N, C-alpha and C positions, 0 to 999 in steps of 0.2 A: 524884542521876539526874536528868536535864534531863527537865522539864515534857512537852517538846515528843517523845520518848523515850515517859514513860506516857502518853502521848495516841495515840503513835500501838498501842499495848499496849490502852488499851484501845477500840478502833477496831476490833483484833482480836478483840477480849470482845468485841464488841457480833456482829460478824459469825460469830461461833463457829466463828474460828480459829484458828491457832495462835499465842503469842503472839513474839513477835522472840527471835529467839538472848538472853541475857543478861539477861532479864526473869522471877521465877516468877509463878505469882497470888498468893503471899503477898506479891512483894518491892511488887506493885503494888498491893495493899490497904493495905502501910503504908505506902507515898507517900501515898495517899487519904488515910490514916488524918491523915497530917498536912497536906496540900495540898490548902485550903477551893478554886482557880482550880480545879484538877483534879477538885475533886468536883463543882461547876457543869457543868465541860464537861460533864464523863459527864453531870448531870442534861440541857442540853439536846441532847446528841447521843445521849439515850434518848427524851428526845420528841421530836422529827426524826423519829429511826427509826421511831420508832413510827406520828410523823403521815403518813408517804409507804409504810408499810405499808396504813393505812386506805386511804388515796389510789388504791393498786394497787388494791386487793383491789375500790375501786371499776369501778376502770376492765376490770379482770379481761373478755377477750374481747371489749371492744370498743378495739378499734386505735387507731381517729380518738385517744379522748377519752385515754387510756398516751400517744398521742404528742403531742397539745395540752400532757399536761401533764409530760411530760418535756422538753417545748422550756420551760416557765413557768419550770421548775427549775432553768434549765441558764441562764436571765437574771441578769446577778448581783442584781441588788436580789432576788432571794427567796432569799437564803443569805444569813445570818449572818455577821460577819465573818470568825466564831471559824473558820467549817466552808467547805469547797473544796469543791463541787461533781467529783465524779466519774464515772467514763463508765461507766452500766450496762446491765445486762444486761437480753432482751426482761422476765426477772422483775422488774423494777426491785430484782434488787441490782447492787452494785461489781461490776465486770467483771476478771476478773484476777487 
């Protein structure tokens, strides 16, 4: 299975969404057990998600601070090369 498909599934798992068709939790875990690159991607993504959650919690109720944070996140330099920014809803979660 392609790592790009696994990473899509990992993103869904982290967002508490359904896994993509054809990928089960067991298949995902089996791939992670054997793929160091995907394990590292998952660790970086979890850390990024946790950091975003903390940052959004600090801006709760402060629209100007939230807008400034989102503007910084949208800048290309704020994102690791392996992560692309998505559209965030007002709660800081990926929209759509």
